[in-house]
N, C-alpha and C positions, 0 to 999 in steps of 0.2 A: 202611515208607513205600512208596507206589506209585512207579513209575518216573519220572513227571514231577517229583515232589517231590525225588527223589534227583538228577535232572538239574539242578534249580534250585540245590541246595546245591553240587553240583560246579561249576556255573557261577560261583557266588560265589568258591569257592576258586581257580578258574582266573583270574578277573579280578584277584584279589589278587596271584597269582603273576606275572601279566603286567604288573603295575604300574599297573593301572587305578585311577583315583582312588577311595579307599576309600568316600567318601560316595556316589558314583554306583554303585559296585558294590553297596552296600546297597540303593539305590533300585531299580536294575534287577532285582535278585533279588526284592525285595519285590513289585514289580509282576508279575514273572514267576510267582511263586507264586500270587498272587491270580488271574491270568489262567487258570492251569492249574486252579485250584479253582473257577473260574466265579464269583468273588466281585466285590465292588464296591470299586474302588480309592479312590473319593471318601470312603468311610467310613473307611478307614485314614488318609487324608490329614487328615481332620478330627480324628481321635483323636491323631495325631502333633502337630498344631498345638496341641491342648489341653494335651498333655504339655509342650510347649515353654514354656508359661506358668507352669510350676511355680516357686514362690518359691525353692526350694533351688538352682535353676539360676542364679539371679542371683549366687550366690557366685563362680561361675567367672570372669566378666569382672572382678569387683572384686579378687579375689586376683591375677589376671594383671596388672592395672593397678598394684596396690600393689607387686608385685615389680618391675615395670618402673620405677616411680618410685624405689625404693630402689637399683636398679642405676644409674640416672642420677645419683643422689646421691653416687656414688663410694664406696659402702660396701665393695665388694670390696677396694679398696686398704687401707682401715682394718682390715678383718678380717684380711687377710694380714699387715699390720704387727704387730698385737697377737699373733697366733698365732706369727709368726716370732720375736718377742722372747721368748716363753715357751718354745717348743720348738725353736728353730732351732739350739741348741748341741748337741742330742742327735745320736747317730749316725743318719745318714739324716734329719737335721733338716728339710731342705727337702722331702723326700718326705712326712714327717709333716705339715708345714705344709700341703702340697697336699691331703692326705686330710682333715684337720680343716677346712680352709677350704671344701672342697666340701660337707661336712656342714653347716657353719654357713650357707653361702650357700643351701643347699637349704631351711633353715628360714625363709629370707626370700623367696626367689623361687619355690620349688616346682617348678623346671624344671631338668632335667639339661642341656639344651642351653644355657641361660643360665649354668649353672655352668661349663661348658667355655669358653664365650666370655669370661666374666669372670675366671675363675681361670687357665685355660689360657694365655691370651695373656700373662700375667705370669709364671707359674711355670715353664712349659716352657723359655723362654730362660734363666731363673735357674738351673734345675736343670742345664741343659746347661753353662752357664758354670761351675758348681760341680763338674763332673766326671761327672755322670750321663750315661749313653749316651742319645742323642736318642730312640731307639726305646723305651727304658724310661720316660723322662720322658713321652712321648706316651701310652704304655699306662697309666701310673699316673693321669694326668689323666682319661682316658676311663673307666677302671674305677671311679675314685673318684666320678665325676660321678653315678653311679646312686644314691649316697647322697641326692642331692637328690630322688629319687623316693620315698624311704623315710622321710625326716625331715619331719614335717608343718610347715606345710600343703603337701600334695602335690597338684598339679593332676590327675595321672592317678588318684589315689585319690578325688578329688572326683567325677570322671567315672564311675569304677567304682561309687561309692556311689549316685549319682543313677540310673545305668542299672540297677543290680541291686536298688535299693530298700532298701538297708541304711542305717544311720545314718552320716552323714559323719564325725561325731566318732569313732565306733567304727572306721571305716576308717582314719582318721588314726592312732589309737593302735595299731592292729594291727601296723604296720610300724616302730614306734619302737624296740623292743628288737631286732628283727632288724637294723635299720639301725645301731644302736650296736655290735652284735656284729660286723657286717661292717666297720665302721670300725676296730675293735680288731684284727681279723684282718689287715686290710690294713696297719695300722701295724706289727704284728709281722713280717709278710712283708717290708715295706719295710726294716726294720732289718736283717733277715737278708740280703736281696739287696744292700743298700748296703754291708754289711760285707764280703761276698764281692767286690763290685766294687772296694772300697777296697783290699783286699789285692792284687787283681790289678793295680791301677795304682800300688801302693806309696804310697798315701795313708793317713794315719792314720785318717781317716774323712771322711765327707761332711758339711760344716758350712756354715752361712751365713757367708760371709766378712764380711758387714756386722756380724754379731754379734761376731766375733772381733776386729775392728779397733776396736770402740767402747770408749771409756773407761767403766769400771764405773759411776761415779756418774752420768755423763751418760746412760748407758744406762738406769739405773733411772728417771731422770726421764722419759725418752722413753717407757719402758714404761708408766708410770702415765698419761701423757698419751694414749697410743694406746688404753689400756684404757678410759679415760673416754670417748673419742670412739667406740670400738666398742660401748660399752655401750648407746648410743642405738639402734644398729642391732639389737643383740641383744634390745632391749626389744620389738621387733615380735612375734616368735613367743611371747614370754612373755605379752604382753597378749592376743594373739589366742587362744592355746591355753588360757591361764588363764581367760579370759572364757567360752570354750565349755564347759570342763569344770567350772567353778564354777556354771554355769547362769545367768550374768549375761546372756549373749546367745546367739543361735543362730549356726550357722556363717555364714549369710548376713549377719547383723548384724555378726559378727566381721570379715567381709571388708570391710564398709563402714568399720568402725573402722580396719582396716589401711590403707585408702586415705588416710584423714584423718591417721593417724599418720605414714605415709610422706611425705605432703606436708609436714607440720610439721617432721619431722627434716631432709628435704632442703632445704626453703626457709629455715627459721629457724635450725636448729642447724648443719648442714653448709654451708649457703649455696651449694650446687652446682646447685640446680634453677633453671632459667630458664623463661620462658614457652614458649620453643621446645622445651626438653627435656620440659616437662610435656605439651605438645601431641604430641610424638613418642611419649611413653609411652602416652598415651591412644590415639593412632592405632595403635600396635603392639598394645595390648591389645584394641582393637576388632577389628583384623584377625584376631588369633589366635582371639578369641571367635567371630567369624564363621565361620572355618574349622571350629571344633569344633561350632558350632550347626548347620551344614549336615550334618555327619556325624551328629549326634544326631537331627536331623529324619528323615533317611532311615533311620537305625537304628530309630527308633520305628515307621516304616512297615513295615520288615522284621520287627521283633519282633511286631507285631500280626498280620501275615500268617502268620508262622511259628507263632504261638500258636494261631491259629484252626485251623490244620491239624495241630496237636500235633507239629510237627517236632522241637522240643527234647526233648520227652518220648520220642519215638521214637529219637532219637540216643542219649539216655541209656540207654534200654532195650537198644539194640544194643551199646553199650560195656559196660554192666554184664552183658550176656549173655556177654561174653568171659570174665569172671571176676567173682565176687561177693566176692572177697577184698579187704578194705579197703586193704591195703598195695599190692596190684596196681593198684587204681583210683587211688590217690594217685600212683603212679609214672606211670601213663598220663596223668593230668592234668598232671603236671610236664612230660612230654615234649611234650604238646600246647601248653602255655604257652610252652615254650622255642622251639618252632617258630614260634608266633605272634610272639613277641618278635623273632625273627630276620628276619621278613618285613615287619612293619609298625612304625610308631612307637608310643611308649608310650600315647598317647591312644587310637589305633585299637585297640591290643592290649587295653587295659582294657575297651573296649566289646565286642570280640569275646568276651573271657573271660566277661563278664557275661551275654551273650546265649546263647552256645553251650555254655559249660562250667559255668556256675553251676547249671543244672538237674541236671547229672550229679553235681556235688558234693553238692547237697542230697539227691538221691535216694540217694547213697551214705552219707549220715549225717554229712557234714562240716559243721561249724559255718560259717555264711556269713562271719562275721568272720575265722575262721581261714583260710577260702579267700581272703579279701581280702589277707591277708598273703602267702599262697602266690603269688597273682597278682603282688603288688608285687615280691617278690624274683626271681621267674622272668622277668618282663618286663625288669627291670634286667639280668639275665644275658643275655637274648636280644638286647637292644639294643646290646650290645658284643660279640656273637658273630657271626662270619661266617656266611652270605655277605653279608647286607645291612648289619648292624652300623652303624646311622646315627650313634650316638654315637662309635664308634671312628673312623669316617671323618671326622667333624667335628673330632676332636682331631688327626687326621693332617693335615687341611687347615690347622690353625693352625701346626703344626710344619713344614709343607711337606715331609713325608716320604711315601714310597710304602709300601703295605701290607706288603711283606716286611720292612721295617725295624722295624715294631712289632707284627707279628702274633705273633711268638714270645713276647716279654714279656707281651703281653696274655693269651695262652692260659695262660701260667704263673700269672698272677695269678688268672685265672678258675677254673682247675682246682683250685688249691691254696687259694684264698680264697673266692670267691663260691659255687662249687658245694657245698662242705661246709655253708655257711650255708643254702643252699636246702634241703638234706636235713634239717638241724636244725629249721628252721621247719616243714617238711612233717610230720615225725614227732614233734615235740614241740609240740603245740597250745598249751600254756601260754605259750610264747614270744610268741604272737600274742594270746592271750586274757587274760593276767594284768592288763595295764593297763586294757583296756576293762571287765573285770569289777570291778576295784577302783574305777575312777573313774566308770563309768557304770552299774554294777550290772547 
């Protein structure tokens, strides 16, 4: 690349590092590249506007609104109750309840931040009351929240699929098995850590006191009632994903069905939705969609200008010039994704991965769907890794703790739990490809 183009790419990185709004960083860089090349910016603006009219993009606001409606309907409380009654008596029961609830809530909301807000505000105080150290309770909620990014429907995976041009359904499926593995690993680690903590504090084990005090017969009746109530919430991902992969409707049509179903459950079944809460859900969905739409618009401008000057191909050639070893390229991509995840949010990270790193992955012979899974697990790891760690700090805000109190437990969970899963997904492609191959051929 000539010096001017290299300067433009470094300007983009510098703006991101300095906290410049990601959308405008994309736009400034796109216009800068066009100006250096002597091109016409109006052409790129027209192309970007045309891409914004894509039918698949309509799935984004609909999934966001459906998740907001289900959150307003009080499903987090119902999910927590039913999971608590089933698993609360195990060693480290409340920790296990937290992990599984984040995964289930992700299947409904598709947002890690929403999982922290809904699950963390309930489970962090309960775990502390039950004997968990506040720092560990905060770390467990933060680390488990990334399951919401991996269990479909996942909003970052929708954005990545739209940006990279791969199937939304395939992107959804690519992170299912990695997400289940991560949940299982965290459950095992929680049992081990809880056992150590229990011995240190002379407690038999960490349990839900509510479960221990309940009469057995009454408890069984409440468990059945909670399960019936929670089944309505769990029906949302079953209907949406079942409809997509059976071919009944497209992801965009599935998103519309999700909004109708969420409204029905919240208004008729749970009777928690009001006109005010519905308006609030729609307003929040529109606001979040607007933010993402601005990012995507300027991204399309940047992508078009970069493609015209073959910048992604040149970056790919430069990196592949360092080594043509497949394993080395995979490791370099993982490092790049981890750094991106540390610096920006999951939406912006998925966009950057699609624009900058996808050409490298394709040129190295990595299956695009496999790369989608690598992006999903790495961005989740980056979003809870310092220095930026937006999800980690959000959980700390709920528990009102400072970073030193929960950074140790967080790093322990990430290094012994999440990082090994990243390596498994990276070097065993079938973990990402088996479900898409089986269901989508």
